[in-house]
Every structure is written in C-alpha cells, then in structure tokens.
MARLUMVEX-901188 format. One record per residue (C-alpha): residue in one letter; residue number from 1; y, x, z. Coordinates in steps of 0.1 Angstrom, whole numbers, plus 5000, padded with zeros to 4 digits. Layout:
[A,NUM,[Y,X,Z]]
...
***
This chain:
[M,1,[5081,4600,4905]]
[V,2,[5093,4627,4929]]
[D,3,[5124,4617,4949]]
[S,4,[5152,4641,4939]]
[R,5,[5164,4641,4974]]
[E,6,[5132,4659,4984]]
[G,7,[5128,4680,4952]]
[L,8,[5162,4696,4953]]
[P,9,[5160,4711,4989]]
[R,10,[5125,4722,4982]]
[F,11,[5137,4739,4950]]
[I,12,[5166,4756,4968]]
[I,13,[5143,4769,4996]]
[Y,14,[5118,4783,4970]]
[S,15,[5146,4798,4951]]
[L,16,[5160,4816,4982]]
[I,17,[5126,4829,4991]]
[I,18,[5119,4842,4956]]
[F,19,[5154,4857,4955]]
[T,20,[5148,4875,4988]]
[F,21,[5113,4886,4975]]
[V,22,[5129,4902,4944]]
[A,23,[5160,4916,4961]]
[L,24,[5142,4935,4988]]
[R,25,[5120,4951,4961]]
[L,26,[5149,4962,4940]]
[W,27,[5170,4974,4970]]
[G,28,[5173,5012,4970]]
[L,29,[5145,5015,4944]]
[T,30,[5156,5049,4931]]
[D,31,[5172,5063,4962]]
[Y,32,[5144,5086,4971]]
[G,33,[5132,5097,4936]]
[L,34,[5094,5104,4933]]
[I,35,[5077,5117,4964]]
[G,36,[5042,5134,4968]]
[D,37,[5015,5114,4950]]
[E,38,[5041,5095,4930]]
[V,39,[5047,5128,4911]]
[F,40,[5010,5129,4903]]
[S,41,[5011,5094,4889]]
[Y,42,[5041,5102,4868]]
[Q,43,[5026,5134,4854]]
[L,44,[4993,5118,4845]]
[A,45,[5011,5089,4828]]
[N,46,[5031,5114,4807]]
[D,47,[5000,5133,4797]]
[T,48,[4979,5127,4766]]
[W,49,[4953,5099,4769]]
[T,50,[4926,5125,4770]]
[G,51,[4945,5146,4796]]
[L,52,[4951,5115,4817]]
[I,53,[4914,5105,4819]]
[Q,54,[4903,5141,4826]]
[S,55,[4929,5146,4853]]
[A,56,[4919,5113,4870]]
[I,57,[4882,5123,4869]]
[R,58,[4889,5157,4884]]
[D,59,[4910,5140,4911]]
[V,60,[4881,5116,4919]]
[V,61,[4901,5097,4945]]
[H,62,[4913,5068,4924]]
[P,63,[4900,5050,4892]]
[P,64,[4923,5054,4861]]
[L,65,[4935,5019,4853]]
[F,66,[4969,5022,4871]]
[Y,67,[4977,5055,4853]]
[A,68,[4967,5040,4820]]
[L,69,[4989,5009,4824]]
[L,70,[5017,5031,4836]]
[K,71,[5014,5052,4805]]
[V,72,[5017,5020,4784]]
[W,73,[5048,5010,4804]]
[I,74,[5064,5044,4797]]
[I,75,[5055,5042,4760]]
[M,76,[5074,5008,4759]]
[G,77,[5105,5018,4779]]
[G,78,[5106,5056,4784]]
[N,79,[5102,5077,4815]]
[A,80,[5136,5073,4831]]
[L,81,[5133,5070,4869]]
[L,82,[5145,5034,4871]]
[W,83,[5122,5021,4844]]
[V,84,[5092,5040,4858]]
[K,85,[5098,5026,4893]]
[L,86,[5102,4991,4880]]
[F,87,[5065,4991,4870]]
[P,88,[5050,4986,4906]]
[V,89,[5079,4962,4913]]
[A,90,[5070,4942,4883]]
[L,91,[5033,4940,4894]]
[S,92,[5045,4928,4928]]
[L,93,[5066,4901,4912]]
[F,94,[5038,4891,4889]]
[S,95,[5017,4883,4920]]
[I,96,[5040,4854,4930]]
[P,97,[5026,4828,4906]]
[P,98,[4989,4834,4914]]
[F,99,[4997,4836,4951]]
[V,100,[5013,4802,4951]]
[L,101,[4984,4789,4929]]
[L,102,[4960,4803,4954]]
[C,103,[4977,4785,4983]]
[R,104,[4976,4753,4963]]
[E,105,[4939,4758,4954]]
[L,106,[4932,4762,4991]]
[G,107,[4949,4729,4998]]
[L,108,[4979,4743,5017]]
[K,109,[5008,4719,5021]]
[T,110,[5043,4729,5008]]
[D,111,[5055,4741,5042]]
[A,112,[5026,4765,5046]]
[V,113,[5030,4778,5011]]
[K,114,[5067,4785,5017]]
[L,115,[5060,4803,5050]]
[A,116,[5033,4824,5034]]
[L,117,[5055,4833,5005]]
[W,118,[5083,4843,5029]]
[L,119,[5059,4865,5049]]
[M,120,[5048,4882,5017]]
[G,121,[5084,4886,5005]]
[V,122,[5099,4902,5036]]
[N,123,[5070,4924,5048]]
[E,124,[5081,4960,5048]]
[F,125,[5045,4972,5042]]
[L,126,[5043,4952,5010]]
[I,127,[5079,4960,5000]]
[N,128,[5073,4998,5004]]
[F,129,[5042,4998,4982]]
[S,130,[5058,4976,4956]]
[Q,131,[5084,5004,4952]]
[E,132,[5059,5033,4953]]
[L,133,[5046,5046,4920]]
[R,134,[5010,5043,4930]]
[M,135,[4982,5017,4924]]
[Y,136,[4986,4997,4956]]
[S,137,[5009,4970,4942]]
[Q,138,[4985,4966,4912]]
[A,139,[4955,4964,4935]]
[M,140,[4972,4935,4954]]
[F,141,[4980,4917,4922]]
[F,142,[4945,4918,4909]]
[A,143,[4931,4909,4943]]
[I,144,[4953,4878,4944]]
[V,145,[4943,4868,4909]]
[S,146,[4906,4872,4918]]
[L,147,[4910,4852,4950]]
[W,148,[4928,4824,4931]]
[L,149,[4902,4823,4903]]
[F,150,[4873,4823,4928]]
[A,151,[4889,4794,4946]]
[K,152,[4891,4775,4913]]
[V,153,[4855,4783,4905]]
[Y,154,[4844,4771,4939]]
[N,155,[4864,4739,4937]]
[S,156,[4851,4731,4902]]
[N,157,[4825,4704,4900]]
[E,158,[4813,4717,4866]]
[F,159,[4804,4752,4854]]
[S,160,[4832,4768,4834]]
[K,161,[4822,4797,4812]]
[S,162,[4859,4807,4806]]
[L,163,[4869,4805,4842]]
[N,164,[4840,4827,4853]]
[L,165,[4848,4851,4825]]
[Y,166,[4884,4854,4837]]
[L,167,[4872,4859,4873]]
[F,168,[4849,4887,4861]]
[L,169,[4877,4904,4842]]
[A,170,[4900,4902,4872]]
[N,171,[4874,4918,4894]]
[L,172,[4868,4945,4867]]
[M,173,[4905,4953,4866]]
[L,174,[4905,4953,4904]]
[V,175,[4877,4978,4909]]
[Y,176,[4891,5001,4881]]
[T,177,[4924,5000,4900]]
[H,178,[4911,5010,4935]]
[Y,179,[4877,5015,4952]]
[Y,180,[4888,4991,4980]]
[G,181,[4889,4965,4953]]
[W,182,[4851,4962,4956]]
[F,183,[4856,4944,4989]]
[I,184,[4869,4913,4971]]
[P,185,[4839,4905,4948]]
[V,186,[4814,4915,4975]]
[I,187,[4830,4892,5000]]
[E,188,[4831,4864,4975]]
[I,189,[4793,4866,4973]]
[I,190,[4791,4868,5011]]
[F,191,[4810,4836,5013]]
[L,192,[4787,4819,4989]]
[L,193,[4757,4831,5008]]
[L,194,[4771,4818,5041]]
[K,195,[4777,4784,5024]]
[R,196,[4743,4785,5007]]
[D,197,[4761,4776,4975]]
[K,198,[4740,4770,4944]]
[R,199,[4763,4793,4924]]
[I,200,[4752,4824,4943]]
[R,201,[4727,4834,4916]]
[G,202,[4753,4835,4889]]
[S,203,[4777,4854,4911]]
[I,204,[4751,4880,4919]]
[I,205,[4744,4885,4881]]
[S,206,[4782,4888,4876]]
[L,207,[4783,4915,4903]]
[A,208,[4754,4933,4888]]
[I,209,[4772,4934,4854]]
[L,210,[4804,4946,4872]]
[V,211,[4783,4975,4887]]
[V,212,[4770,4984,4853]]
[C,213,[4805,4984,4838]]
[F,214,[4818,5006,4866]]
[S,215,[4788,5030,4865]]
[P,216,[4803,5053,4838]]
[W,217,[4832,5060,4860]]
[V,218,[4808,5067,4890]]
[Y,219,[4789,5091,4869]]
[F,220,[4819,5111,4857]]
[V,221,[4835,5114,4892]]
[S,222,[4802,5122,4908]]
[Q,223,[4799,5152,4884]]
[A,224,[4835,5162,4891]]
[S,225,[4829,5160,4928]]
[I,226,[4798,5182,4926]]
[S,227,[4816,5207,4905]]
[K,228,[4844,5210,4931]]
[G,229,[4820,5213,4960]]
[G,230,[4823,5178,4974]]
[L,231,[4851,5155,4986]]
[G,232,[4863,5178,5014]]
[A,233,[4894,5189,4995]]
[N,234,[4904,5152,4991]]
[L,235,[4893,5137,5024]]
[D,236,[4891,5163,5051]]
[W,237,[4926,5154,5062]]
[N,238,[4915,5118,5069]]
[N,239,[4903,5114,5104]]
[P,240,[4881,5085,5115]]
[P,241,[4903,5056,5127]]
[T,242,[4905,5045,5163]]
[L,243,[4907,5009,5175]]
[V,244,[4944,5015,5178]]
[D,245,[4946,5022,5141]]
[L,246,[4927,4990,5133]]
[V,247,[4950,4969,5155]]
[W,248,[4980,4986,5141]]
[Y,249,[4971,4975,5106]]
[Y,250,[4976,4939,5116]]
[A,251,[5007,4948,5136]]
[I,252,[5022,4961,5104]]
[L,253,[5016,4928,5087]]
[H,254,[5034,4910,5115]]
[G,255,[5065,4932,5110]]
[P,256,[5064,4969,5121]]
[A,257,[5099,4972,5135]]
[T,258,[5085,4979,5170]]
[H,259,[5074,5014,5160]]
[R,260,[5110,5025,5164]]
[F,261,[5111,5016,5201]]
[A,262,[5107,5042,5227]]
[S,263,[5074,5044,5246]]
[P,264,[5061,5025,5264]]
[W,265,[5083,4997,5251]]
[K,266,[5069,5004,5216]]
[S,267,[5034,4994,5226]]
[I,268,[5045,4965,5248]]
[A,269,[5068,4950,5221]]
[A,270,[5041,4954,5195]]
[L,271,[5015,4936,5216]]
[M,272,[5040,4908,5225]]
[V,273,[5050,4902,5189]]
[S,274,[5013,4904,5177]]
[A,275,[5003,4879,5204]]
[I,276,[5028,4853,5190]]
[F,277,[5015,4858,5155]]
[V,278,[4978,4858,5165]]
[Y,279,[4975,4831,5191]]
[P,280,[4978,4802,5165]]
[I,281,[4949,4818,5147]]
[I,282,[4928,4820,5178]]
[L,283,[4935,4783,5187]]
[L,284,[4927,4772,5151]]
[I,285,[4894,4792,5151]]
[R,286,[4885,4776,5185]]
[R,287,[4892,4741,5173]]
[N,288,[4872,4748,5141]]
[A,289,[4842,4761,5161]]
[Q,290,[4842,4729,5182]]
[N,291,[4841,4708,5150]]
[T,292,[4805,4706,5138]]
[A,293,[4811,4680,5111]]
[L,294,[4826,4702,5084]]
[K,295,[4819,4694,5048]]
[S,296,[4808,4720,5023]]
[S,297,[4840,4723,5002]]
[L,298,[4866,4750,5000]]
[S,299,[4893,4727,5013]]
[K,300,[4873,4721,5044]]
[D,301,[4862,4757,5048]]
[V,302,[4895,4773,5042]]
[L,303,[4896,4789,5077]]
[S,304,[4863,4807,5073]]
[W,305,[4872,4817,5037]]
[L,306,[4905,4832,5048]]
[A,307,[4890,4848,5079]]
[L,308,[4864,4866,5058]]
[F,309,[4889,4881,5034]]
[S,310,[4914,4889,5062]]
[F,311,[4891,4906,5087]]
[L,312,[4860,4919,5069]]
[P,313,[4877,4946,5047]]
[P,314,[4894,4963,5076]]
[S,315,[4863,4960,5098]]
[L,316,[4840,4974,5071]]
[A,317,[4864,5003,5063]]
[F,318,[4867,5010,5101]]
[G,319,[4829,5009,5106]]
[L,320,[4820,5030,5075]]
[S,321,[4846,5056,5085]]
[Q,322,[4828,5062,5118]]
[F,323,[4795,5071,5101]]
[L,324,[4803,5086,5067]]
[K,325,[4807,5123,5063]]
[H,326,[4843,5117,5053]]
[S,327,[4865,5089,5066]]
[V,328,[4875,5064,5040]]
[W,329,[4901,5047,5062]]
[G,330,[4936,5041,5048]]
[I,331,[4960,5014,5059]]
[R,332,[4976,5014,5025]]
[Y,333,[4942,5008,5008]]
[L,334,[4939,4976,5029]]
[I,335,[4967,4959,5010]]
[V,336,[4940,4939,4993]]
[A,337,[4935,4920,5026]]
[A,338,[4971,4914,5034]]
[P,339,[4977,4882,5013]]
[T,340,[4949,4861,5029]]
[Y,341,[4959,4872,5064]]
[L,342,[4995,4861,5058]]
[I,343,[4983,4828,5045]]
[L,344,[4961,4825,5076]]
[I,345,[4991,4831,5099]]
[S,346,[5011,4804,5080]]
[L,347,[4983,4779,5081]]
[A,348,[4975,4784,5117]]
[A,349,[5011,4782,5128]]
[L,350,[5016,4749,5111]]
[K,351,[4984,4735,5127]]
[L,352,[4997,4739,5162]]
[R,353,[4994,4705,5178]]
[S,354,[5025,4705,5200]]
[P,355,[5056,4699,5179]]
[L,356,[5079,4719,5202]]
[V,357,[5055,4749,5204]]
[R,358,[5049,4747,5166]]
[K,359,[5087,4747,5159]]
[I,360,[5094,4776,5183]]
[T,361,[5064,4797,5169]]
[I,362,[5073,4791,5133]]
[A,363,[5110,4799,5140]]
[F,364,[5100,4832,5157]]
[I,365,[5077,4842,5129]]
[I,366,[5103,4835,5102]]
[V,367,[5131,4853,5121]]
[W,368,[5110,4883,5133]]
[A,369,[5094,4889,5099]]
[G,370,[5127,4886,5081]]
[A,371,[5147,4908,5105]]
[S,372,[5119,4934,5103]]
[G,373,[5119,4934,5065]]
[F,374,[5157,4936,5062]]
[V,375,[5161,4963,5089]]
[L,376,[5133,4986,5076]]
[S,377,[5145,4981,5040]]
[W,378,[5180,4991,5051]]
[R,379,[5168,5022,5070]]
[K,380,[5137,5033,5052]]
[D,381,[5115,5060,5068]]
[K,382,[5118,5082,5038]]
[I,383,[5137,5114,5029]]
[A,384,[5153,5119,4995]]
[I,385,[5141,5153,4983]]
[P,386,[5160,5154,4949]]
[P,387,[5194,5160,4965]]
[M,388,[5180,5189,4985]]
[A,389,[5165,5204,4953]]
[S,390,[5198,5200,4935]]
[R,391,[5217,5217,4964]]
[L,392,[5191,5245,4963]]
[I,393,[5196,5251,4926]]
[E,394,[5234,5252,4932]]
[I,395,[5231,5278,4959]]
[E,396,[5208,5300,4939]]
[N,397,[5225,5296,4906]]
[A,398,[5239,5331,4905]]
[R,399,[5207,5348,4917]]
[P,400,[5186,5365,4889]]
[G,401,[5148,5361,4886]]
[P,402,[5125,5336,4901]]
[V,403,[5133,5322,4936]]
[R,404,[5103,5317,4958]]
[V,405,[5099,5287,4982]]
[Y,406,[5072,5288,5008]]
[T,407,[5055,5258,5024]]
[N,408,[5022,5249,5040]]
[Q,409,[5025,5212,5030]]
[A,410,[5015,5199,4996]]
[I,411,[5036,5168,4999]]
[I,412,[5069,5186,5001]]
[G,413,[5057,5215,4979]]
[Y,414,[5046,5192,4951]]
[T,415,[5077,5171,4953]]
[L,416,[5101,5201,4954]]
[E,417,[5083,5217,4925]]
[F,418,[5087,5186,4904]]
[C,419,[5124,5182,4912]]
[L,420,[5132,5218,4907]]
[D,421,[5113,5221,4874]]
[R,422,[5132,5191,4860]]
[E,423,[5166,5206,4867]]
[A,424,[5159,5243,4864]]
[P,425,[5126,5250,4846]]
[R,426,[5109,5283,4856]]
[R,427,[5137,5293,4880]]
[F,428,[5117,5285,4912]]
[E,429,[5082,5292,4924]]
[I,430,[5065,5272,4951]]
[A,431,[5041,5293,4972]]
[Y,432,[5017,5280,4998]]
[T,433,[5009,5297,5031]]
[D,434,[4994,5288,5064]]
[D,435,[5009,5318,5082]]
[Y,436,[5046,5325,5076]]
[S,437,[5044,5358,5095]]
[T,438,[5024,5373,5066]]
[I,439,[5053,5369,5041]]
[T,440,[5067,5403,5029]]
[D,441,[5094,5391,5004]]
[D,442,[5129,5404,5008]]
[R,443,[5144,5370,5003]]
[F,444,[5128,5335,5001]]
[W,445,[5132,5299,5012]]
[V,446,[5110,5278,5035]]
[A,447,[5104,5241,5031]]
[F,448,[5088,5222,5060]]
[I,449,[5083,5187,5073]]
[K,450,[5082,5182,5111]]
[Y,451,[5067,5148,5120]]
[R,452,[5077,5132,5153]]
[Y,453,[5042,5134,5168]]
[D,454,[5032,5166,5152]]
[S,455,[5026,5196,5175]]
[Q,456,[5020,5223,5149]]
[T,457,[5040,5255,5152]]
[L,458,[5073,5256,5133]]
[P,459,[5078,5282,5106]]
[Q,460,[5110,5293,5124]]
[D,461,[5087,5305,5153]]
[Q,462,[5064,5325,5130]]
[I,463,[5091,5345,5112]]
[D,464,[5098,5378,5130]]
[P,465,[5135,5377,5141]]
[E,466,[5135,5415,5143]]
[I,467,[5128,5417,5105]]
[Y,468,[5142,5386,5090]]
[L,469,[5175,5367,5093]]
[R,470,[5172,5329,5089]]
[G,471,[5201,5311,5072]]
[E,472,[5213,5276,5081]]
[G,473,[5200,5258,5051]]
[M,474,[5196,5221,5049]]
[T,475,[5179,5194,5070]]
[A,476,[5174,5157,5067]]
[E,477,[5156,5134,5091]]
[T,478,[5144,5098,5097]]
[F,479,[5129,5081,5127]]
[T,480,[5095,5098,5122]]
[Q,481,[5101,5130,5103]]
[K,482,[5125,5159,5097]]
[V,483,[5127,5181,5066]]
[F,484,[5138,5217,5068]]
[L,485,[5148,5238,5038]]
[F,486,[5163,5271,5048]]
[P,487,[5168,5306,5034]]
[V,488,[5153,5338,5049]]
[K,489,[5162,5374,5041]]
[K,490,[5154,5408,5055]]
[K,491,[5181,5423,5078]]
***
C-alpha cells in the first residue's frame, strides 16, 4: 500500500504541472486570430472532402491527415475561432498520458518524469505550436504515441500482434501528418539494428507495408509537383541551415528567452544557458561509454535510445539540406524530436553524482524553463492582424468601389485577405508586387512586415514622394517584427 504522506504531495505536484501545461496553452489562444498558413488550414478544413484532398495534393508540402481531422472537429463544433484553435491545443493535451507512459516504459523514476513533463509544459516552442492551427502539435502527439508503443514492444518478452498493429497504425497516422514523421519509424529500425535485435525482420516488413500504404500519396503529390514545375514555388525560400541553426534548435528547447537580449549578450547568454542544460548529458554519455557491461534491454539502453531520437532527426535534416536541390530544414518540423530530448535532459540532470551540483542544476533548469515559458507566453512575438483589418474597414467604409492593398509578402497578404473578406466581402483587393514604384493607382494601401534582421528596401522608399502622399496609417510591432499598413494617394 502506498503511503498517503508520499502520494498526496506527488499528486499535488503532478496536478500543478498539468495545470500549468494546460493554462499556458489556453492563455491568449485567440488573441492573434489566424495568421498565414493557419488561414490555409482553416480554408481547407471548411472545403468539401474532395476539395480538401485536391488542395492538399496541389500544395504538396504536407500530407492531408491534419486537415481531415480538423474538418471532423469543425463538423462536430462549428468554425468559431475559439473552437477551431482548441483543436491543436487538444492534441497537445492528449499527448500528456502517452508521454508519461513513455517515461514509465523507459524506466524513469518519478522525479525524472515530473521534470520532463514540466519542461514539456512550459517550453515556449511547444506552447506556440500547440496554439497554431497547423499539423505540428498533431505530429508530436503521434510521435509520442509511436515512441511509447515501440518501447512497449521492445520491452515485451512475447510477440503481441495487437501491440505491433497499434504501433503500425500510430506510424501510419504520423507519416500522413508530416513528412518528418518518417524519422520515427526509420530510427526505430536503426535502434533494433544497432542492438541486433531478433525483431528487426518484423520491423522491416512493417516499414515496407508503411511505405506501400503511403505510396498513393507520393504518386499524387509527385504528379502535382511535376505539373507545377517542381518544388521551387514551395521551397525556394528555405535556405540550407548553418551550424548556428542546428545549435539554435536545441537552444529553443532549453528556453529561448535569450534571443531578446542585445548582441553580443544574446549569444553569450544562449551559450551559457545551453551549457548548463547540456553538460549533464555529456557527463552521462561519458560514464555510459566507460561502462562496457550493459545488458541488452531498453531499460539499460535508455541513453542510446533517447540519444538516437533526440539527435538523429535534426542531424539528418541538416545533412540532407546541404545536398538536396531544395533545403528541407525547418525547426518547427523537428518538433518530433523534442519530447525525447527533454526526457534526456531530465534523466541526465537527475543522474549527476554530486548532490549539491545536482540540486543546483535541477533548480536552474526548472526556474529558467518556467520563467522563459511564462515571459514568452505573456509577450508573444506575434502581431494581431484582425484589429488592423477592422480599422482599415472602418476608415474606408464611406469609399465606393474596391479598395486595393499592395504587398510583396504572402504571409500578410493572405492573412489580410482572409480577415477583410470575413468582415467586408468583395470590398478589398489584395495585390502583390515586388516593386512599389510601378504602382499607378490614384489611391491605395500598402501592407508590409519589416523583420528586425531584414535588410530589404522599405516600400516607403520606393514610392515617389513627388507623385504620392503617404498617410500615417497603422503600425504594430514586437521584438522581431513591425507591421506597416498605410494609405497612399496622388498629390
């Protein structure tokens, strides 16, 4: 029987962690409306089933499962903003039980489970994508389920047909959610190969069936890609990553508050924080390498298991992006590797041998991660476009005919068009141009995002002041970006 004096504090701590996990994902959920690609998700999910599939195929960038499940969610509860945004949040919350079960299956003690769950709950990277109407929260959910089921399969002494079927289905859902999902089943096989496990043959057959099940989607998107002249339109913007980008991915998982510091303190602080998070892992790997008497079971091989899933996806994505015609790098895609890395941090910190050093390190990790999550959730690096669109409609309310808004950026053009059409259908027209000096309209608006480290010419500098008079308009800014929306008319 469990001593109630131990059970009650444990229950309270778990409850506080889960409360924080939920609260941070609900905080400010609808403050920014739908931005950029979120609009695309919303529109596909509100289309017919045939239109949804056809649009996803033409887009080629992502498999269709997220859009399909979002459509079911909308059918159940409607398309109000709050209900729609609750879908990725729900997927994030659904990941809690399999995440805890994964930790248990790996043999982690209660303190390590609590620390790992805390890091998952307060990480701004994970909070942000649990609120975004895209497939990243769903990809993480199915990745965690796959990892948990794989751990159960590996730990099982007897073959379980049902357990292997569930693992296959989880992987099928994962790869139909995001292409990066393929890293998980492939690395599961790599792990079995490294351990020379007898179940490798069955796993290879399962992977082959997975490839067959995914092949229809590959065929359709290949045809769509050929018809649109390749993937340039989708991926030309994505430059190959540098080593800084690779390191920054892990810095984000430590708590990315340092990016708000001024240079060079930003880099110095990020390195110092990362060193505190990483050095327990280095010490644990070193001790593990010196121990040659490891037994072949997942509980004994947990370090190599976690290391593979934590470091191989980013490394492979980094390497492939250096040699492929188009870079496939994307930090948000690597959300599938985040859970195992946060587990690895928790395990390593609790394995530090010095009690004093262990307590100080764990205290720093808890406080820094929590402070980072709270601060960045309080002051998100996002701009709410809907209020600007509403103000634009109010200003132009008395003007007859269509009002044209020029921009050279799809993210703000797509978002503005969506917001304007919802409030004032067919009153506004979004027009795209790369050279504002070629505009000949008598009166128009300009929408533009200036990023902090962007050196491109501002539209204000391209519009001839001898011909046009620029109005004051509206601006909104965050730490990394500033949005301009201003009127222009001939003198």
